[in-house]
Structure formats: structure tokens, C-alpha cells
SEBA-829051 format. One record per residue: y, z, x of N, C-alpha, C in turn; chain; residue number from 1. Coordinates in nm, 3 decimals, padded with zeros to 5 digits. Example, Ala and Ser with C-alpha at 12.3 -4.5 7.8 and 13.67 -1.06 7.14 Angstrom:
2
- -00.569 / 00.780 / 01.319 / -00.450 / 00.780 / 01.230 / -00.330 / 00.780 / 01.320 / A / 1
- -00.225 / 00.708 / 01.285 / -00.106 / 00.714 / 01.367 / 00.003 / 00.787 / 01.290 / A / 2
//
This chain:
108
- -00.673 / -02.153 / -02.037 / -00.740 / -02.026 / -02.044 / -00.634 / -01.913 / -02.037 / A / 1
- -00.627 / -01.836 / -02.136 / -00.532 / -01.728 / -02.143 / -00.594 / -01.599 / -02.090 / A / 2
- -00.512 / -01.519 / -02.022 / -00.562 / -01.396 / -01.968 / -00.536 / -01.284 / -02.067 / A / 3
- -00.636 / -01.225 / -02.118 / -00.622 / -01.116 / -02.212 / -00.605 / -00.989 / -02.135 / A / 4
- -00.494 / -00.911 / -02.152 / -00.474 / -00.790 / -02.074 / -00.585 / -00.688 / -02.090 / A / 5
- -00.658 / -00.687 / -02.199 / -00.764 / -00.589 / -02.218 / -00.885 / -00.623 / -02.133 / A / 6
- -00.909 / -00.751 / -02.116 / -01.030 / -00.793 / -02.042 / -01.002 / -00.834 / -01.900 / A / 7
- -00.878 / -00.833 / -01.862 / -00.839 / -00.885 / -01.729 / -00.887 / -00.788 / -01.618 / A / 8
- -00.957 / -00.838 / -01.525 / -01.001 / -00.762 / -01.409 / -00.946 / -00.827 / -01.285 / A / 9
- -00.860 / -00.757 / -01.209 / -00.801 / -00.821 / -01.091 / -00.908 / -00.841 / -00.984 / A / 10
- -00.888 / -00.940 / -00.907 / -00.980 / -00.970 / -00.797 / -00.936 / -00.883 / -00.680 / A / 11
- -01.027 / -00.792 / -00.638 / -00.996 / -00.706 / -00.529 / -01.042 / -00.765 / -00.398 / A / 12
- -00.956 / -00.768 / -00.304 / -00.992 / -00.816 / -00.173 / -01.025 / -00.696 / -00.086 / A / 13
- -01.132 / -00.707 / -00.016 / -01.170 / -00.598 / 00.073 / -01.096 / -00.621 / 00.205 / A / 14
- -01.021 / -00.524 / 00.245 / -00.944 / -00.532 / 00.367 / -01.021 / -00.463 / 00.478 / A / 15
- -01.044 / -00.533 / 00.584 / -01.113 / -00.476 / 00.700 / -01.011 / -00.436 / 00.799 / A / 16
- -01.003 / -00.302 / 00.825 / -00.905 / -00.249 / 00.917 / -00.970 / -00.232 / 01.054 / A / 17
- -00.903 / -00.273 / 01.156 / -00.956 / -00.258 / 01.293 / -00.846 / -00.183 / 01.374 / A / 18
- -00.844 / -00.049 / 01.362 / -00.738 / 00.023 / 01.434 / -00.757 / 00.020 / 01.584 / A / 19
- -00.646 / 00.030 / 01.654 / -00.647 / 00.043 / 01.799 / -00.600 / 00.185 / 01.830 / A / 20
- -00.650 / 00.244 / 01.936 / -00.620 / 00.380 / 01.969 / -00.549 / 00.389 / 02.104 / A / 21
- -00.461 / 00.485 / 02.109 / -00.392 / 00.512 / 02.238 / -00.364 / 00.660 / 02.244 / A / 22
- -00.404 / 00.724 / 02.351 / -00.376 / 00.865 / 02.366 / -00.233 / 00.878 / 02.416 / A / 23
- -00.149 / 00.952 / 02.342 / -00.009 / 00.969 / 02.381 / 00.026 / 01.116 / 02.403 / A / 24
- -00.062 / 01.206 / 02.363 / -00.030 / 01.349 / 02.376 / -00.157 / 01.429 / 02.371 / A / 25
- -00.181 / 01.506 / 02.475 / -00.295 / 01.598 / 02.474 / -00.242 / 01.739 / 02.472 / A / 26
- -00.295 / 01.823 / 02.384 / -00.253 / 01.963 / 02.376 / -00.371 / 02.049 / 02.422 / A / 27
- -00.347 / 02.138 / 02.516 / -00.452 / 02.218 / 02.574 / -00.408 / 02.364 / 02.585 / A / 28
- -00.501 / 02.456 / 02.563 / -00.470 / 02.599 / 02.575 / -00.545 / 02.653 / 02.698 / A / 29
- -00.476 / 02.738 / 02.774 / -00.539 / 02.804 / 02.889 / -00.506 / 02.951 / 02.881 / A / 30
- -00.595 / 03.034 / 02.932 / -00.575 / 03.178 / 02.934 / -00.571 / 03.228 / 03.076 / A / 31
- -00.468 / 03.308 / 03.109 / -00.453 / 03.361 / 03.247 / -00.514 / 03.502 / 03.257 / A / 32
- -00.537 / 03.568 / 03.145 / -00.589 / 03.707 / 03.145 / -00.500 / 03.803 / 03.223 / A / 33
- -00.369 / 03.782 / 03.210 / -00.272 / 03.873 / 03.277 / -00.147 / 03.868 / 03.189 / A / 34
- -00.076 / 03.979 / 03.177 / 00.044 / 03.984 / 03.099 / 00.158 / 03.927 / 03.183 / A / 35
- 00.240 / 03.843 / 03.117 / 00.347 / 03.774 / 03.191 / 00.484 / 03.836 / 03.162 / A / 36
- 00.567 / 03.840 / 03.262 / 00.706 / 03.881 / 03.249 / 00.788 / 03.751 / 03.233 / A / 37
- 00.816 / 03.713 / 03.109 / 00.881 / 03.586 / 03.083 / 01.024 / 03.587 / 03.132 / A / 38
- 01.095 / 03.699 / 03.123 / 01.230 / 03.706 / 03.182 / 01.230 / 03.683 / 03.329 / A / 39
- 01.139 / 03.744 / 03.399 / 01.130 / 03.729 / 03.545 / 01.095 / 03.587 / 03.585 / A / 40
- 01.001 / 03.526 / 03.512 / 00.967 / 03.386 / 03.540 / 01.086 / 03.296 / 03.520 / A / 41
- 01.163 / 03.319 / 03.417 / 01.276 / 03.236 / 03.385 / 01.386 / 03.251 / 03.491 / A / 42
- 01.393 / 03.368 / 03.553 / 01.493 / 03.389 / 03.659 / 01.458 / 03.315 / 03.787 / A / 43
- 01.329 / 03.299 / 03.819 / 01.296 / 03.236 / 03.946 / 01.286 / 03.085 / 03.941 / A / 44
- 01.288 / 03.028 / 03.823 / 01.274 / 02.880 / 03.813 / 01.378 / 02.827 / 03.712 / A / 45
- 01.450 / 02.724 / 03.754 / 01.543 / 02.663 / 03.660 / 01.474 / 02.565 / 03.564 / A / 46
- 01.343 / 02.543 / 03.585 / 01.266 / 02.456 / 03.496 / 01.209 / 02.532 / 03.378 / A / 47
- 01.239 / 02.664 / 03.369 / 01.189 / 02.743 / 03.255 / 01.303 / 02.781 / 03.164 / A / 48
- 01.286 / 02.752 / 03.034 / 01.381 / 02.796 / 02.934 / 01.317 / 02.911 / 02.856 / A / 49
- 01.387 / 03.021 / 02.847 / 01.336 / 03.135 / 02.768 / 01.446 / 03.194 / 02.686 / A / 50
- 01.435 / 03.174 / 02.557 / 01.527 / 03.230 / 02.457 / 01.449 / 03.300 / 02.353 / A / 51
- 01.419 / 03.427 / 02.373 / 01.326 / 03.500 / 02.281 / 01.376 / 03.508 / 02.137 / A / 52
- 01.508 / 03.491 / 02.117 / 01.560 / 03.494 / 01.979 / 01.522 / 03.365 / 01.904 / A / 53
- 01.499 / 03.257 / 01.980 / 01.466 / 03.128 / 01.919 / 01.313 / 03.106 / 01.912 / A / 54
- 01.241 / 03.146 / 02.017 / 01.097 / 03.117 / 02.027 / 01.035 / 03.225 / 02.117 / A / 55
- 00.917 / 03.277 / 02.082 / 00.858 / 03.388 / 02.159 / 00.802 / 03.350 / 02.295 / A / 56
- 00.795 / 03.222 / 02.329 / 00.740 / 03.180 / 02.456 / 00.846 / 03.115 / 02.545 / A / 57
- 00.813 / 03.114 / 02.674 / 00.899 / 03.046 / 02.771 / 00.848 / 02.902 / 02.783 / A / 58
- 00.937 / 02.807 / 02.804 / 00.902 / 02.665 / 02.811 / 00.926 / 02.619 / 02.950 / A / 59
- 00.815 / 02.579 / 03.015 / 00.822 / 02.522 / 03.152 / 00.810 / 02.371 / 03.143 / A / 60
- 00.913 / 02.302 / 03.190 / 00.916 / 02.157 / 03.194 / 00.862 / 02.112 / 03.328 / A / 61
- 00.748 / 02.043 / 03.324 / 00.691 / 01.990 / 03.446 / 00.730 / 01.841 / 03.454 / A / 62
- 00.784 / 01.803 / 03.569 / 00.830 / 01.668 / 03.582 / 00.720 / 01.566 / 03.623 / A / 63
- 00.632 / 01.611 / 03.713 / 00.525 / 01.523 / 03.757 / 00.393 / 01.597 / 03.757 / A / 64
- 00.304 / 01.576 / 03.668 / 00.309 / 01.481 / 03.554 / 00.402 / 01.533 / 03.446 / A / 65
- 00.454 / 01.442 / 03.367 / 00.548 / 01.480 / 03.262 / 00.471 / 01.556 / 03.154 / A / 66
- 00.504 / 01.683 / 03.141 / 00.439 / 01.768 / 03.039 / 00.524 / 01.894 / 03.023 / A / 67
- 00.496 / 01.967 / 02.916 / 00.560 / 02.095 / 02.891 / 00.453 / 02.200 / 02.880 / A / 68
- 00.480 / 02.317 / 02.936 / 00.388 / 02.430 / 02.926 / 00.458 / 02.544 / 02.857 / A / 69
- 00.398 / 02.592 / 02.752 / 00.449 / 02.711 / 02.685 / 00.378 / 02.832 / 02.743 / A / 70
- 00.456 / 02.925 / 02.791 / 00.401 / 03.047 / 02.850 / 00.428 / 03.164 / 02.753 / A / 71
- 00.326 / 03.239 / 02.725 / 00.341 / 03.354 / 02.635 / 00.312 / 03.485 / 02.710 / A / 72
- 00.374 / 03.589 / 02.659 / 00.364 / 03.720 / 02.722 / 00.221 / 03.765 / 02.744 / A / 73
- 00.132 / 03.733 / 02.652 / -00.009 / 03.778 / 02.659 / -00.092 / 03.694 / 02.760 / A / 74
- -00.028 / 03.602 / 02.832 / -00.098 / 03.523 / 02.935 / -00.154 / 03.392 / 02.888 / A / 75
- -00.130 / 03.359 / 02.762 / -00.175 / 03.228 / 02.710 / -00.076 / 03.121 / 02.752 / A / 76
- -00.132 / 03.004 / 02.783 / -00.051 / 02.888 / 02.818 / -00.092 / 02.774 / 02.727 / A / 77
- 00.004 / 02.697 / 02.680 / -00.027 / 02.575 / 02.600 / 00.043 / 02.461 / 02.671 / A / 78
- -00.036 / 02.363 / 02.709 / 00.017 / 02.243 / 02.779 / 00.022 / 02.131 / 02.674 / A / 79
- 00.136 / 02.065 / 02.662 / 00.151 / 01.956 / 02.567 / 00.227 / 01.840 / 02.635 / A / 80
- 00.197 / 01.722 / 02.592 / 00.274 / 01.604 / 02.637 / 00.200 / 01.522 / 02.742 / A / 81
- 00.094 / 01.576 / 02.802 / 00.024 / 01.494 / 02.900 / -00.056 / 01.384 / 02.835 / A / 82
- -00.082 / 01.275 / 02.906 / -00.152 / 01.162 / 02.850 / -00.296 / 01.152 / 02.902 / A / 83
- -00.327 / 01.223 / 03.010 / -00.462 / 01.220 / 03.066 / -00.507 / 01.363 / 03.095 / A / 84
- -00.638 / 01.384 / 03.093 / -00.692 / 01.515 / 03.119 / -00.657 / 01.558 / 03.262 / A / 85
- -00.658 / 01.465 / 03.355 / -00.621 / 01.501 / 03.493 / -00.477 / 01.545 / 03.504 / A / 86
- -00.390 / 01.489 / 03.418 / -00.249 / 01.531 / 03.417 / -00.238 / 01.671 / 03.360 / A / 87
- -00.320 / 01.706 / 03.261 / -00.320 / 01.840 / 03.206 / -00.352 / 01.942 / 03.313 / A / 88
- -00.459 / 01.914 / 03.390 / -00.499 / 02.004 / 03.495 / -00.392 / 02.020 / 03.601 / A / 89
- -00.328 / 01.912 / 03.639 / -00.221 / 01.920 / 03.741 / -00.101 / 02.000 / 03.686 / A / 90
- -00.066 / 01.980 / 03.561 / 00.046 / 02.053 / 03.500 / 00.016 / 02.202 / 03.494 / A / 91
- -00.104 / 02.234 / 03.446 / -00.140 / 02.378 / 03.436 / -00.147 / 02.442 / 03.576 / A / 92
- -00.196 / 02.368 / 03.671 / -00.200 / 02.417 / 03.810 / -00.060 / 02.449 / 03.859 / A / 93
- 00.037 / 02.368 / 03.822 / 00.176 / 02.395 / 03.861 / 00.230 / 02.520 / 03.793 / A / 94
- 00.192 / 02.541 / 03.667 / 00.231 / 02.663 / 03.599 / 00.167 / 02.784 / 03.662 / A / 95
- 00.040 / 02.774 / 03.700 / -00.030 / 02.886 / 03.763 / 00.034 / 02.916 / 03.902 / A / 96
- 00.071 / 02.813 / 03.976 / 00.138 / 02.832 / 04.104 / 00.265 / 02.910 / 04.085 / A / 97
- 00.343 / 02.877 / 03.984 / 00.468 / 02.947 / 03.958 / 00.443 / 03.094 / 03.925 / A / 98
- 00.340 / 03.120 / 03.838 / 00.310 / 03.257 / 03.807 / 00.264 / 03.332 / 03.929 / A / 99
- 00.178 / 03.273 / 04.011 / 00.135 / 03.336 / 04.133 / 00.248 / 03.368 / 04.227 / A / 100
- 00.344 / 03.274 / 04.241 / 00.460 / 03.296 / 04.327 / 00.540 / 03.413 / 04.274 / A / 101
- 00.556 / 03.424 / 04.142 / 00.631 / 03.535 / 04.088 / 00.559 / 03.667 / 04.112 / A / 102
- 00.426 / 03.671 / 04.092 / 00.351 / 03.792 / 04.116 / 00.357 / 03.834 / 04.262 / A / 103
- 00.350 / 03.736 / 04.355 / 00.357 / 03.765 / 04.497 / 00.495 / 03.819 / 04.533 / A / 104
- 00.602 / 03.766 / 04.469 / 00.739 / 03.814 / 04.501 / 00.760 / 03.954 / 04.450 / A / 105
- 00.694 / 03.992 / 04.343 / 00.706 / 04.127 / 04.286 / 00.632 / 04.231 / 04.370 / A / 106
- 00.529 / 04.189 / 04.441 / 00.448 / 04.285 / 04.516 / 00.508 / 04.315 / 04.651 / A / 107
- 00.611 / 04.241 / 04.692 / 00.674 / 04.267 / 04.824 / 00.767 / 04.382 / 04.821 / A / 108
//
């Protein structure tokens, strides 16, 4: 039996995909409703990198839980890198503690 190219129909196999999922990064936005002094925050913590020529936000590296928080002048925070929602909350709470400590130090 010869296969005629004009009439040849390939046999298609249906592939059943069964993906597995793993959460490796949660990105969350939080609003503080207060204007932030990013230079001042960067001065009081060595865990904050702020280079306004490179990026308009300050980057807070949280070690436990491992996450990064982007702090913006308008009071917005973006938490990235956490793997669980509970870790997001803990990381943002640490960012809020730092901001509160800075505000308290300015009012003295």
C-alpha cells in the first residue's frame, strides 16, 4: 500500500496533560495612605536600598520571611517573593513597623 501525499492524513494522538502546580511567588499591593520619605527610611535601615536614579521606589529586603517590599513615596507598598499568604502579611507588617519607627523618630 503506497501512501499518496495528497490523501495522506496523519494519525493525531490526543495528549492528556496533567499539570502540577506550585506557588513560588505571591505579589501583593498594600496602601499606607501616608506619604513616605524614602531617603529617611533608607538612612535608618541597612536593609533598604534606595537609588532614585535607577528606580523610583525603595527596596526593603525582609529576611524572615524571605520577601522584598517595594516602598513608594505615595505610600504604596508592593510585596513580592513570599510563598504563602501568611508570609505576605508578616513581611508587610515588618515594613509597616519600620515606617512607624521612622515616623516616631521624626516626631521626637
